[in-house]
N, C-alpha and C positions, 0 to 999 in steps of 0.2 A: 568584388563590388568596389567603386571608386571611394573617394575620400567623400565624407560629411562636408568639407569644406567647401570641394568642387562643387555638388549637387545643391549646397544651400546657396552658392553664389548665383547658378542658373535661376532659382526659385525665388529669390529673394532681390537679386538685383538685375532680373530680367536680362542676363548675358547669356548668348549660346557659345557652347563650345564644342570643337570638333573632335575632341577626346571621347566623347559619350554620347549615346543618342537620347541627348537631353536640346530641349529648343525652348524658346519662351515666346513663339509665335505660332498659332495667333493668339495663345494664352502658354503658362507653363506646364509642361508636359515632360514625362520622363517613361524612358522604354527599357527594361531590363530584360536582357534575352539568359536561356539557359537559368532562369529564376532559381528554380530550385536544382540541387546539386546531384539527386540521384535519379536516374532515369527509371530505375525500379520504381521507387517512389512514385514518379509522376503518372506511369502506367497502370500500378494499382489504386490510385487517386480516380484517375480516369475512370476504370471499370468500377469504381465504388460509386460514383457519380451517376453513370450510366444506368446501374440498378436501383435508381432511387425513382419514387412516383413524379410523374412531370404533368402539370395542368396547363391547358391553353389558356394563353391572356391575351384579349383582343380588347380593345378601345380606340378612340381617336389617335391615340398616340402611338401605340404599337401592336404588333401581333409576334408572338413567340411562345414558347412552353417555358415555366417555370417549376422550378422542383420543389417540395415539400422545405418549410423553414431548416437550416443547417445549423441554427444555434446551438440545439442538443444532441446532434447527431452523434452517435457513438461508433461508427465506423471507425475503425483505429486511423486511417490516412486522413479521411476528411477533419477528424477530431484534433490529427497531429496537425494539419495546416493551419486549422482555425487557429491552435494554441500557439503557434508560432508568430501569424501573422499579426494578432491581437495581444500579442505579450512583446517578445524582444523586438520585432519588426516597428510595433506601433511606437514603441519608444524611441528606438531608433530614428522614426520618421518625424517624431515631435523634436528630437533634438535638431534634426536638419533644418527643420521649419522654427525652429525657435518658438515652438507652441506647444502646450500641455494637451497633448490627445488625452479623450476618455477612455476607458476600457470599454464602451459599448461595445457589443459585437453585432455585426450589421452585414450579413453576408448571403448570399443563394446564389443557384445553380439556374443558367438560361441554356436551353438549346434553341438555335436558330435554324431551321430550315428553308426549303424553297418558299420563296415569297414573305419571309418573316422580315420584319423591320422594326427599327426604333427612330421614331422621326426627332426634328431638331428641339432640343429642350438644353436646359442648364444646370440641370441637377440640384439647384437650389432649393435646400429646405433647411429648415433651422437646426441648426446642430453639426450637419455636415461640413467637412472642411476637406478634405482628400479624398477623391473617387479613385478604385483601383479595379483593374480586370485582369484575371489570368486566364488566357487563352491556352485550351487543350484539344488544339484543331488538327485533323491530316494536312498534308502540305497543301498550302493555300494561295491562290494568286488572284489579283486585284479584279478578274473577269469573273471571278464567282461571287463578286457583291461581300455582304457585310464587314465592309473596312469601317473602322470608325473614324468618321470624317470629323473634323474641328473645324467652326465656322470664324472666319474674321468679322468684326463688328462695327458699326458706324459710331459715332459722336453720340447717340442716346442709347448705346450699349444695346442694339439691335443686332440680330444676325444678318449679315448679306450674304456671302457665297463662301462654298469650300475653300479654305486656306491649304490645307493638308489632309490627307489620307491615310491612314495606318492599317497596313495589309495583317491581320492575326497570324500569328505562327506559334508553333509548339513550345511552351513552357516558356511564355514571354509574359512580362508583368509591365502594364502600363498605369502609371499614376498620373493624376493630375490636382489641381487645385482648384475648389468648387467657388466659383467667384461669379459675379454678375457678368463676366464675358464669357465664361467657360461653357459656352453653345457647342453641341456635338450631337452626332445620330450615329445608329448603325445601319449603313445603308442596305438596302432590300438584298437579301442571299437569292443569287440568281442560278448557283450551282442546284443540279435536282437530284444529286447522289452525296454531297457532302453534309455533314452536321457541325454547326458552328457551336462547339461546347465552349463555355465560359464560366469562370466565377468570379462574381462581383460584387462590389459591396462599398461601404464608406467607413473612413476613420472619423470619428465624431468630435469635436472642439469648438471653440468659439467661431462663430462664423464672421466672414469679412465684412466691412460694413458696405450696405448695399444703397446705390443713389435712388432717388425716387423713380418709381417706375416711368417708363414713358407713356405719355397717351397718346394715341391716335387720334387726329382731328376725324370729326364725325362725318359719315358719308353724306354730301348734299342730297336733300330731299326735293322735291318739285311737285307743284300741283297737276291737276290733268291739262292735256292738252285740248285746246278746243275742237273737237272733230264730232260729226254728229254719229246717228245710227247707220249711215251709209256703208261706213267702214266695217261694221259688224257684220252686215249684209253680205258685202263682199269676201270676209275673210270666214268667219264662225260657220260651223256645220249648224245646219237650220233647225235641228232638233232642241239645240240649246238656246235658242232665241224663242222657242214656245213657252208662253207664260205659265202653262200647266206643268210644264216640265221643271221650269226654274222652281216652280213651288215645291215639287218633290225632292229636288236637288237639296234646297235651302232646309228642308226638315230633315232629310238625310245628315247635313252639313251641322245641325244645330245639335242632334245626336252625340256626334263623333269629333267633331271640329276639325275633320278632313277630308277629303275627299279627291277622288281621281276620276277624271270626265276625258273617256277616250276617244279617240277620233273628233278632237275637238277642233282644228282647223279643218277646212273642205279640203280634200285629197288633193287637189291640183296645187293649192295655194302651200299643203305641206312639202309636198315634193318639190316645187321650186325653189323653198327657201332651203330644204334640204340640200339640194345641189349646188345652189349658191355657196352655202357655206363649204361645202367640199371641194369644190374646184376654184372657185375666185382668189385673188391675190390680197385676202384680208390682213390688217396688219395686226399682228397677235402680241400682246405684253404680259409679261410674265409677273402676276402679283404676287407680294411677298409682304411683311418677312417671312422667312421659312420656318420661324415657330410658332406662325400663325395661320399661316397658307402657303399655296404654292399651286396654281394653275395661271389659264391663259386667258385674258380679256381683250375683246376687241374695242378699239376707240371708234365711239359713235358720234363725237363732236365734229367731224368733218364729214357727213353723209355723202359728199362727193366721190368720197375712197369706198364706199359700201354698196352692193349691191342694191339696185332699188327696192326689190322685193326682202330684202333684210330691213332695210329701214323704213319700209313701211309696216312688218311686224312689230317692230319696235314700237312705231307711232299708236298701232294697234293696243300696245298691252298699257300706253302711257295715255291713250284717250278718254275724251269725258263719258262717252258713251260705255267705253269697258269697265270703267269706274262704276257706273250705273248697273251694269250686266252682275259686276263682281258682287255688287250691295244684294240684288234679286237672289244669287245664289246662295250667300252666307246671311244675311239678315245685318252685316256691318253696316254702319252708318258712314259709306265712301262716296255719297251724293247728296244732295239737298233734297232731292225727290224721295229717298229712300225712307220711309216712315218711321217713326222713332219707337223704339220696342218699349211695351208697358212694363217689361221688366226692370226696366232702366229707372222707370219711376218710383217701384217699389222699391230698389235697392237704394235708392235717393231716401226716401221714407226711411228705412231701417238705419241708414246711416246717421241721419240726423235725429233718431230716437236715440241713438247709441253715444252721438256726440255731446247730448242733452244730459243723459245719464251721468257720462264722466265730469261734466262740468258740476253737477250737483254734488256728485262724490268727493269733488277736489275742493269744492267750493268757491270755485272761480268764475262762476256764470255772470257776476255783475263786475268782475275784476275791470278795471279801466285797461283801455284797449281790447279788449275782447269782443269776439264777433256773435252776433247772435244765430250767424249761417256757419255749418260744418264746413270744413275744408273738403269733404268729399260732396258736398253741395256745389260749392265754387269749382270743383274740380270736373263735375257733371256739366256744369254751365260751360266752363271753357271748351268741354268737348262738344258742345252743340254748336259753340261760335268758332270751331277750329276748322280749318279747312284741311281735308283730306289730302295727302303726299303719297309720292311714292318714290322708291331709288332702285336701281335695275342695272344688271349687267349681261352682256353677251358671253358666256363662258365656253373654252374649249378644254375639256378634259381628255388627257393623255395619262400613259404610262408615268408615274410619278406624282400624279395632281393629289392633292388633299385639303381639307381644311382642319382647323385643330381648334377645342376650347380652349378658351384664354380669358385670364381674369377679367380685362377691358370688356369683354364681352357680355361677360355675366354682369358686370358693373351696370352696363348701358341697357341691359333687357328689360324689354318693354312689351306690352300687347301690340301684334302686331299680324298682319295676313301676310304668309309666304306662297310665292305662285313659282313653280318651276313649269316650263314647257321644253322637254328635250328633242333633238334631233338626231340621228345619225347612230340609234343604239338598237337597230332591229336584232342584232347577234349578241347582244350583250347579256354576259350572265352574272349572277350575284357573287360567282367566288372572284370574280375580275375587282369588286371594289365598285369607287364611283357612286353609292349611293348615299342618301341622306339618312342620318339617324337624329331622332329626337330624344334628349335624354331630361331628366330632371337636376337641376342645379344641385352639385355637391352630392350627388348620388348616383350610384352606378346602374340605376333601373332605365333601362331601354323604353321610351313610352310609343315609340313608332319609328317605321323604316320606311322609307318612301324609294322605290326602285327607278332607275331611268328607263323609260318605256317610252318608244316613238309617239309622237302626236298625242301623249295623254297629259292633259294639264293638271297637274297637283296644287291642291290648295290646302294649307295647313294655318291654322289659327292657334297662334302660341301666346301664354302667359309670360309673366315677369320671371316666372321661375323655370321656365323651360328653356334650353339650348340646343343648337343643333350643330353638326359637322358632316362633313363629306369623307368617307372613308377611302384609304390611301388605294389609287388606282396600281393594281400590281403587275407583275411581269406576266402575268396569265391572258393579259388584255389584249385583243387581237392587233396584229400586224399586217401590215402592207405587203405579206409575201406574195410570191408569184403566182397567179392564177386564183386569188384571193378575191373575194368581193367584200371583205371587212374592211372597214377603216381603221385606223389606228387611233383615231380618236373620236368622241361624240361631243355634241354641242347642247348647250340649253339657254334659253332667256331666264333670268334669274330675276323675279322683283319682289320687293316689299313694299305692300301697303299699310297706312297708318291713317285711323279715323281722325 
């Protein structure tokens, strides 16, 4: 092992050296090959690890298998490595960094196999100071996937693009300092017969100072476009324009807060838009940053660059007549012609009574500056006076696309109606990913999954405690192989409507 002085200069002074596999770009990291001196020990360690019970882990951020907790495992080689890492090695590393690292044991084992992935994140959690990964893999190439990708960041400390990829190799240890810019991912494993086995964890100590989190500007919202019912008659399946059928839909929607309306567009209109999306030269732009999302969107600001039928479908979903149709489907107040819900009045009365009780209990009912109206009453009045608005995107989903849950989304969560109308996913299967999951905020509970289905209009009403993500589209997704009728991508119009 090289001297502590050399390694220390790389980590603290951010100066690279050609003598060691140490680098400060895009953030300080260290690669130590042949980390464990005995090949026999490493082979026995691998055997013990593969004998453990592994559990499938899957959410918005990752999909892989993780072992039982290693903190108290008694297998000799697992216990020996744990003692060495969090004993002498921890002390040495603390000296290198000039930081007192705590004796906290934080270590686990992971297996990444075909299509497993860990998407872009920074590892920051209170107490984590240095991350480590020990690879126990067969001969591995970058074409196998499973690389440790390090991201460059911008002036807002947000990840931009992959700056460096580290290919796993047998008995190699990777270390990096956990910081506001330590964004990284484990790229999707593409090999169908290799297992990416690794031990990983963190050395704990005082966290580095973190700058204020960057807040993205809100997505602009717009009121409806002044278009009449002629647009609906031209585009929408006539069954959905029948008043009695709309009442049935609303009854079902009010019971479950979600519904899928199959064959929503007229068949000829759906085919026309689908063909235009697949064959036209639409300009697609990738949306990031990768710690929040990765997919492509079409620019609809310049309609002359867009096929006429695609622009017309976009107008349909923003039109006044469509806002009214959604009101009839859902009972939400998305149009002034939508009748007020009696339940709103009941809720307002209950809130006013509760507010009066609270004022009496605190003795502040007649305090200077206090109002005789409850905040909830004011909120309901604001809701009555507010103009319904929407925002939307035309998205393309292909291999590698996803969205992630993040703090900014949770902070801005509000009552809203989500709409998704997919195209080009006739052969799409659940195992490909690309489906939308709704989850309760700060809980693992999955509330609802919406799978992409051609010409099926999905409507979901969510509250302030409900978040959503699109699952990573993996390598199993269709490709444009010779003789195949499948597309390597599917498309959707994605809108959010607010009362």
